[in-house]
N, C-alpha and C positions, 0 to 999 in steps of 0.2 A: 474482423477480430475487435471484441470490445475495450476500450479501452480500460486502463487500470486506472484505481481513486486513490490516493495518497491525502488521508485526513489528517491534519496537525491541529491537534485542541491545545489553545494557548497562544493567542501571540503575544508574549511577552518577549525579553531579549533570546533566551532558549528556541523559543519557538518560530522567532523571525529567522535566527541562524537556522536551523533547523531544515526551514524551506528553502532558504536560500541556498544549502549545500548541497542539499538531495538534488534542487531542481540543474546546481551547476554539474553536480557528475554525473547523473542521469541524462543529462539534457534533453528531459523529457521524454526518453522513451528507456524501454525495458522490454527485453524478448521481442523484440518486435512491434510493442504494443504502446499506443501514446500513454502516457501518466496526466491524467486529473488529478491537482493541488487544491485542496478544499481546506481553508483554513477557520477555524470555529471560535470565536472566543465572545465574552459576554459583554466586552465594553463594544462601542460603536466607533474604538479606533483604537491605534497602539497608545496604552496608558507608559509614558515615559517614568516609571519607579524610582528610576535616582535623580529624578528631580522633582521630587513630591515636597521637598522642602520651599522650591520658589515660589509657589504661591501662596504660602503664608506669611511672604513678606511684599511682595509684587504681583500685578495682575498678569501672569502667564499662560495659556496654555499646554498643559502638558498631556494633553488626551488628541493625538496626531489622526487623522481620517485615514484607512486605508489607503486610499487611492494617492495619498500624499508621499507615500514611501516611495524607495527607489526601487522595490519590487516591484515584477508585472507577472503577469499570468499565472492569475489563483484567483477562485472565488473568493471570497468571503460569507460566511453565513452566521449571524448574529444569533447565540444562543447560551445556555448553561448546559454541559452534558452530564446526563443523570446516571446514565449505564455504559458499560460497554461488554458487550458479548460476543467473544471471541471464536465461541463456536460457529457463531450462523454469520461473522465478520459483520457485525451491525452497533453502532451506538444511537442511542436513544437519548433525546434532550427537548429541551423545554426552550424554542423560538422566543425572540423579540416581542411577540404580540402573548405569549404563555399556554401555545398550544403546545401538545404534545407530538413531537416529531421524532423520525427515525433516519439513519444514513447508512449504507453498505461502504463498506472501506474493503480493499486489498492490502492495504499495508497503515499502519497507525501511531500517530509519535504523541505522547501525551504530554505534554510539557505546561501544565497549568499552575505552574511555580508557588508561591507562597503568599501567604499576607502578611500583614503589622498586627502581632501579637495587641490584642484590647484588654485595657484594666477590669477588674471587675467594675458594673453599674454603679455601685455605692462609691467609688472610687475618688469622683468627680474628677472634673477637669474634661479637655477634648484629647483624644488618640487621633495622631496625625496617622490616619488608615488610607485616607483617599483624596482626590482633588478638592469633594465637595467640605471634608474636614479642613484643608488647607485655607480653603476661600472661607471657611465657619472662624477660624481661629486671627487671618488677616482684617476682618470685620470687626469681630471680638476687642483685638486690642487698639484698632482705629478709634472704636467706638470710647475704649477706656481712655485713653488721649484726650478725644475732644472733651471728656467729662473733667478729667483734671484740669485742662485748661479752665476752666469754671471754677475749681474745687478752692474753698478758701482754708480747708483746715490743709497743714503742709502733711499730717499722717497719712490720711487718706489719698492725699496726690500721689504721697511715695508708693502706697502699695497699688492705685491703678496703673503708676508706671514701671509695674513691676512683673517679670516673666519668670517663670519656674518650668524650666524643661526636664521633668523624668526620664533618665535613659542616656547614658554618654555614651551610645555607638556612633558610629561614623555618621546615621541620620542625625542623631540630636546635636551631634557639634557643629553641620554644616547648618542644622533648623537654628539653633541658639544665636550662631552667627550673622547669619543672615538676617532674625529680627532684630539682633542689638543695633545693627548699621541702619536698618530701615525705620525701628522708633525713635533712632539719635534725629534721623534726617526729619522725620515726620513732627517732633518734637519742637525741633528750634524753628518748624515752618508756623507752629501753634502760640510760638513766644514760650514757647517751656526750658527750663533748663537741661541741653541734653544731659550735662551728667547725671542729672537725678533718674535716667533710667536705668535699670536694673535687670539683668537678664543670668539667670542662677542655672547651670546645670548641674545637676544631681547622679553623680556617678556613685555606685554602690560599691566600688572598688577602691583600692587603694591607690591606683593610677590610670590614666588613659590606658588602654590600648594595650593591656599588659605583655604581649607576642612583641612589639617591637623594641627599636633601641633607645637604649637612654637618651643620647644624640637627637633621634628622632623627635622622642617626645618633648625634649626641651623645646624646641621648633614649634611645638604643635601646641604646646602649655603657651607659647610668649605670641603666638599668633592668635590667639582667643582672647589672650587678655588686651592686646590691640584692638581687638573686635568689639571690645568692652562686655567681653563674658569673664562672669566668675565663677572658677568650676569649686563646687564642693564635693572633696571626696571621703568615701565611706561614708554618703548620706543617700539612705534611700527611701525615696517618696511613699508614703502609706497609704496616704488618700490626702484629697482636696475638699474643704466644706468650707461654705461662707465664705470662701478667700482667704483661709488660711490651709496652708499644704503643713500636715505633719510629717517629719522624718523619722528615720529608724531610730537615731540617737535621741528623742525626745523632744527635739528643737522643733520650733513651728517659723516658717515664713509667711509673713502676709505680702500676696501675691492677688495682682488684679486679673492673672489667669496663668490655669496650671495645662501642662502641654505635656501626652506622652509617648513617648519613642523607644517602644518595648521592644525591638529586635522584630524576626520573623519567625514566623512555626510554616510547616507545610499545608498546602492547601487543604482544610477539612473536606473540601468537595468531594476527596478522593473516598474517604469512607464510605460513601455511597456507589462506588462507580464498579464494584466488584474483582477489583483489581487485589492482586496482593500484597501486603505492605507490611515495610517491618515496625516494630514496636513505637517507634517516635514518628509512625504516620505516614512514611516515605512509600514511593514503588520498589517494588523489591524487583531488581534487575539485573543480570549477570554484568560481566566487564566487558561486553559488547554491548550494553544499554537495554537487553533485550529481556522484556518483560516475563518474569518465571511463571511458564505453562500457559504461555498466551504467543501462539506463534504469529508472527508477523506485525506483534504489538512493540515497541520502544519507548524509553522512557528516557527524558534527560532534563537538567535544569534543579532548580528548588525542590521539585516535589520527587526527584528521584533519590533514591537508595544507593548512590554509586559511592564504590569501595575500590581502592587500587589494589589490582590483587598483586602486586610484589611488597609493597609495604604494610597493607591493610589500613592505608589512612581514608577517612572518608572526606568527601568533598565539601568546600564550605559552600554555604549561600551566597554568592557573589554573583555578579555581571561575567566577571571576566571567567572564571569556570564556567557559567553557560556557555562564553561564546566559543571557548574550546571544545566544548563539549558538542556543540551542533558544530564545529567543524570536522569532528573525527566521527559524528552520525552520519554525514553525508559519503563517506566512505564504508562505514559499515553496511548499511543500507546498499550500495549499491555490489559490494563483495556477495549479499546475501542475495541479492537478486541475479546475480550471476555463477552462484551456488560456489563460488569461492573464500578462501579462508577471509575470514575479517580481523581486522586491528581491533587491541583490547585496549581499553582504558588506563591510560598513564596518569598520575598526579601532575597538571597543568604547571605547578608552584613548588614542586618538589625538590627544584634548585634554586629556587629566587622566593625571595619574599618582597611583595610590593604593596605599597598605599598611594593612593594621591585624593588630597582631601581639598574640598573648595571651601574656604572662608572666605565670604564676601566676593571681590572681584581679585584677590588674590588665594593662594593655597599652600599645603605644604604635601611635597614629593617623599618618597622613600624606597630605595630600592636595594637588597642586601643580596650579593650573589658572590659566589667565588670570596667569600671572607668580606668583601668590601662592604662597607656602610656609608651610602649616601644619601644626601638630603639637598633636598633643593625647595626654596620659599619662594615668594611672590607672587607676579603675575604670570607667570610662566606656566606655575603647576596647574592653576586656575583653568587657562588655556585650555591645559593638556587636557584636562577631567571634560572641559564640553565637548572637544574632540573625540573623546571616547565615549560619550553619553549618545552623542550623535552619529556615530559609527553604528554603535550597540542596536540604536532605534532604525536603523536602516533610514536615514533622512535623505532625502535628494539634496 
């Protein structure tokens, strides 16, 4: 009897959790047939998206080779999926050499995730979209500091030592804090005054993270100030041109570099795959993550339009949500293979709100549950964030 083939498209946090849980729940066997697991991803390794901010400040490898993960007994194929043919149970993809290829599956998991929203090309600056962009950012500000060390004009020296981070979500906060600390350290080594380093975090809203408690926000604001970050609220960056950032209120900032951290959108590659999509570009699934009209095809993570069947709440694009969906997907696939009733999705954070934000070597942790509002600051939250990231990336 031939093996069954389970194909997982996407080796991000959702895809890895799905692979792990399906392997564990099925123990590699379904209806007496061995299951062959194939992971397909365009990257040569697992991209640790949650740590994208780190290479902007220091040299850190955030693409981990697949054989360095704790997961075992799966095949990896590097390629970009072009389409899914559910009638023939086949995917078409372009391999790493640019060749057109096809692969059969018995059940398929679509977990291609999201991408960072890009500004329009004429808006200038550098968008923090991938590891290469992070490296470009690091090289740019370091080159600016070297120029500043030889610059005689105080105004130009100040501009070279100034960065604007446009977009005040968690990525923007973590990036701005990391850069401020790294730039001050580098400035000191070059004989510059570290207090001349300016990092502005541009927030289009009245306050950071409107959904959190005032207690947590005060701690967050305080820690950002300690890192040397100046938050400008109600300031949306419009464009950067010739070292000047124009803001929505008409003000201008002279900067050596503008960095865009504009949040996430569903992977646009979904639109050509032949999958049913929601109006905002996510895969249309039921409460058991089954893709509508496509038997034996499932989707989870940032690319899936998952809604809680009880309260109607849509899931957020977070690593936490992806991990919870991967845990449940293992049970769902096992139930479907056995012909049993499968469990349905439920909002992982329905009774709890939680955030852990790393700001330099320290961090801010917040949890609200059962009416309690608990906040922790210091090195422990930073370590918690790192442990969560390592676990999500299945590091050995």
